[in-house]
C-alpha positions as CSV (number, residue, x, y, z in Angstrom):
1,M,18.4,45.9,-28.2
2,N,21.9,44.7,-27.6
3,D,22.1,41.2,-26.8
4,D,22.8,41.0,-23.3
5,V,19.3,42.4,-22.9
6,R,17.9,39.9,-25.4
7,N,19.0,36.9,-23.4
8,I,17.8,38.6,-20.1
9,V,14.5,38.8,-21.9
10,L,14.0,35.6,-23.5
11,G,15.4,33.9,-20.1
12,L,12.6,35.6,-18.2
13,A,10.3,34.8,-20.8
14,A,11.6,31.3,-20.9
15,S,11.2,31.2,-17.0
16,G,7.6,32.3,-17.2
17,I,6.7,30.1,-20.0
18,S,7.9,27.1,-17.7
19,A,6.7,28.3,-14.8
20,A,3.1,28.5,-16.5
21,A,3.2,25.1,-17.7
22,G,4.8,23.7,-14.0
23,W,1.5,25.4,-12.4
24,F,-0.9,23.8,-15.4
25,V,0.3,20.4,-14.8
26,R,0.1,20.6,-10.9
27,T,-3.5,21.8,-11.1
28,L,-4.6,19.0,-13.7
29,L,-2.7,16.2,-11.8
30,W,-4.5,17.8,-8.6
31,R,-8.1,17.7,-10.4
32,R,-7.4,14.2,-11.3
33,Q,-6.3,12.9,-8.0
34,L,-9.3,14.9,-6.1
35,R,-12.0,13.1,-9.1
36,R,-10.7,9.7,-8.1
37,K,-11.1,10.7,-4.6
38,Q,-14.4,11.7,-4.5
39,A,-15.1,8.6,-6.9
40,F,-13.7,6.2,-4.2
41,F,-15.6,8.1,-1.3
42,G,-18.7,8.6,-3.6
43,L,-18.8,12.1,-2.7
44,P,-18.8,14.5,-5.8
45,S,-18.9,17.9,-5.3
46,G,-21.9,19.5,-3.5
47,S,-23.2,16.1,-2.4
48,E,-24.5,15.3,0.7
49,C,-23.2,12.1,2.7
50,L,-24.3,10.4,6.2
51,L,-22.0,10.4,9.4
52,V,-23.4,8.1,11.8
53,V,-22.5,8.8,15.5
54,N,-22.0,6.2,18.1
55,Q,-22.9,5.7,21.6
56,D,-20.1,5.6,24.4
57,P,-21.2,2.2,26.1
58,G,-19.1,3.4,28.9
59,A,-21.1,6.6,29.3
60,S,-23.7,7.2,32.1
61,G,-25.6,9.3,29.4
62,W,-25.9,9.8,25.9
63,G,-22.5,10.7,24.8
64,V,-19.2,10.0,22.2
65,A,-16.2,8.2,23.3
66,R,-12.9,10.8,23.0
67,H,-11.2,8.6,20.1
68,D,-14.6,8.2,18.4
69,A,-15.1,11.9,18.5
70,F,-11.4,12.7,16.8
71,A,-12.6,10.0,14.0
72,L,-15.6,12.2,13.2
73,L,-13.5,15.1,12.9
74,E,-11.0,13.3,10.4
75,L,-13.8,12.2,8.6
76,S,-15.3,15.7,8.7
77,A,-12.4,17.1,7.4
78,L,-12.0,14.2,4.3
79,I,-15.8,15.2,3.5
80,K,-15.0,19.0,3.3
81,E,-11.9,18.0,1.0
82,C,-13.9,16.1,-1.3
83,G,-16.4,19.4,-1.1
84,A,-19.3,17.8,0.3
85,H,-21.7,18.6,2.8
86,T,-22.2,16.3,5.9
87,D,-25.8,15.2,8.0
88,I,-24.6,14.1,11.2
89,V,-27.3,11.3,12.5
90,V,-27.3,9.4,15.9
91,H,-26.8,5.6,15.2
92,D,-30.3,4.6,16.4
93,A,-32.2,7.5,14.4
94,A,-30.4,6.6,11.2
95,R,-33.5,5.3,9.0
96,Q,-32.0,5.2,5.1
97,G,-31.6,2.4,3.3
98,I,-28.0,1.4,1.7
99,G,-26.6,3.7,-1.4
100,V,-28.7,6.4,-1.0
101,R,-26.1,8.8,0.1
102,T,-22.6,7.8,1.2
103,E,-22.3,6.7,4.9
104,F,-19.7,6.6,7.3
105,C,-20.3,4.5,10.5
106,V,-18.3,4.6,13.4
107,G,-18.2,2.0,16.2
108,G,-18.5,-1.3,16.8
109,P,-21.8,-3.3,17.0
110,V,-22.3,-2.6,20.7
111,S,-22.4,0.8,20.6
112,N,-23.9,1.5,17.0
113,R,-26.9,0.1,16.2
114,R,-26.2,0.8,12.1
115,T,-23.0,-1.4,12.6
116,E,-25.2,-3.9,14.0
117,A,-27.4,-4.2,11.0
118,H,-24.5,-3.7,8.5
119,L,-22.6,-6.4,10.2
120,R,-26.2,-8.8,10.0
121,S,-26.9,-7.8,6.1
122,L,-23.6,-7.2,4.3
123,L,-21.0,-9.1,6.2
124,P,-22.8,-12.1,7.6
125,G,-19.4,-14.0,8.0
126,V,-18.2,-11.6,10.9
127,G,-18.9,-12.6,14.1
128,V,-18.5,-10.1,16.9
129,N,-18.7,-11.1,20.7
130,S,-20.8,-8.4,22.7
131,G,-19.8,-9.7,26.0
132,N,-17.5,-7.3,28.1
133,G,-16.2,-10.0,30.2
134,G,-13.7,-12.4,30.1
135,P,-11.0,-13.1,27.7
136,D,-13.3,-13.2,24.5
137,G,-15.3,-9.8,25.0
138,G,-15.0,-7.7,22.1
139,A,-13.4,-10.8,20.0
140,I,-13.9,-10.4,16.2
141,T,-14.1,-14.1,14.3
142,V,-13.9,-14.2,10.5
143,G,-12.8,-16.8,8.3
144,G,-12.6,-19.3,11.1
145,E,-10.1,-17.4,13.0
146,T,-10.8,-15.5,16.2
147,Y,-8.8,-12.3,17.2
148,R,-9.1,-11.3,20.9
149,M,-8.2,-7.9,22.3
150,D,-5.5,-7.5,24.4
151,K,-6.3,-4.2,25.8
152,G,-3.8,-1.5,25.2
153,T,-1.2,-3.7,23.4
154,A,-3.3,-5.3,20.7
155,E,-6.7,-4.4,19.4
156,Y,-8.3,-5.0,16.1
157,V,-10.6,-3.4,13.9
158,L,-12.5,-3.8,10.8
159,L,-12.6,-1.4,7.9
160,A,-15.1,-2.0,5.1
161,R,-15.9,-0.1,2.1
162,L,-20.0,-2.0,1.1
163,T,-22.5,-1.4,-1.3
164,G,-25.8,-2.7,-1.2
165,P,-28.1,-4.6,-4.1
166,G,-28.3,-1.9,-6.7
167,G,-26.9,1.2,-4.1
168,S,-24.8,3.9,-6.0
169,R,-22.9,5.0,-2.9
170,P,-21.1,3.4,-0.7
171,V,-20.8,2.4,3.1
172,F,-17.7,2.8,5.2
173,L,-17.6,1.2,8.1
174,A,-14.9,0.8,11.2
175,S,-15.7,-1.8,13.4
176,G,-13.3,-1.7,15.9
177,Q,-13.0,-3.1,19.6
178,R,-12.2,0.1,21.0
179,S,-12.8,3.4,20.6
180,V,-9.0,4.2,19.8
181,T,-9.4,1.2,16.8
182,N,-12.2,2.8,15.2
183,Q,-10.2,6.3,15.3
184,A,-6.8,4.0,13.6
185,A,-9.2,2.5,10.9
186,I,-10.6,6.0,10.0
187,R,-6.9,7.6,9.8
188,Y,-5.8,4.6,7.7
189,L,-8.2,4.9,5.2
190,A,-7.8,8.7,4.9
191,R,-4.1,7.8,4.7
192,N,-4.7,5.0,2.0
193,H,-7.4,5.7,0.1
194,A,-5.7,6.0,-2.9
195,G,-3.7,2.5,-2.6
196,L,-7.0,1.2,-1.5
197,A,-8.7,2.8,-4.9
198,R,-5.7,0.8,-7.0
199,R,-5.8,-2.4,-5.1
200,H,-9.7,-2.7,-4.9
201,G,-11.1,-0.6,-7.5
202,I,-12.5,2.8,-7.5
203,D,-15.9,1.5,-6.7
204,G,-14.7,-1.8,-5.2
205,T,-15.5,-3.9,-2.3
206,F,-13.5,-4.8,0.7
207,C,-13.4,-5.5,4.2
208,L,-9.8,-5.6,5.7
209,L,-8.8,-6.6,9.3
210,L,-6.8,-4.2,10.7
211,K,-4.4,-4.5,14.1
212,V,-3.7,-1.4,16.3
213,V,-0.2,-1.9,18.1
214,N,0.3,-0.5,21.6
215,S,-2.2,2.0,21.5
216,D,-1.4,2.7,25.2
217,A,1.5,4.4,23.8
218,Y,1.1,5.2,20.0
219,G,-2.6,5.8,20.3
220,P,-4.1,5.3,16.6
221,D,-1.2,5.8,14.8
222,M,0.6,2.1,14.7
223,V,-1.7,-0.1,12.5
224,E,-0.9,-3.0,10.8
225,L,-3.2,-4.9,8.1
226,V,-3.8,-8.7,9.2
227,A,-5.4,-9.6,6.4
228,D,-8.2,-8.9,3.8
229,V,-10.9,-10.9,4.7
230,T,-13.4,-10.0,2.5
231,E,-14.4,-13.2,0.8
232,A,-14.8,-14.7,4.2
233,A,-16.7,-11.6,6.0
234,T,-19.3,-11.7,2.9
235,A,-20.0,-15.3,2.5
236,G,-23.4,-15.7,4.2
């Protein structure tokens, strides 16, 4: 074997070793990120979670608003990424305690009785005006501040990760003033779960107030964090 052939062989071997090392490192990082994601959402591989579906208050019969349906689809994709399975339940048929399984609850207290129960028991510092008319219709009150909806321009939603006494699995709550805000909160959760886990802990509790800006033009994509209202919302 002359020097040129030897150099080619050594170069190919080095390239192969480098590629294998890179693949190994990427695999380790991917597995680590997946484990952290599964821990944050309480969704180990093969586990089952509860997806609570709300009722469109504007429908003549039973139905789900379009943006709420999109939110459920985005949650389904997230759950699948974690290797978990979904049990879909209508809001007024959910009959399980907190912490038994991870729960994703979509919709405000007007359209979702399960949300109403969670607000009452886990977020007693939050008030939601259930009236449909007037400037205070759907307004969210927390920490002494009231956040009123300007339809299509500025709308608010609560995004929370909660655990009950002794509960091992979390409840994720998206309680907004309109269905587009519910989808915005779920999308925010899916995009920012790693940062939320770093800020609040893998198994931490938080309640965030988000503002959806100009949804008539931008849909659920323009979201601003207004405040971390965890302390005020959980104060009895």
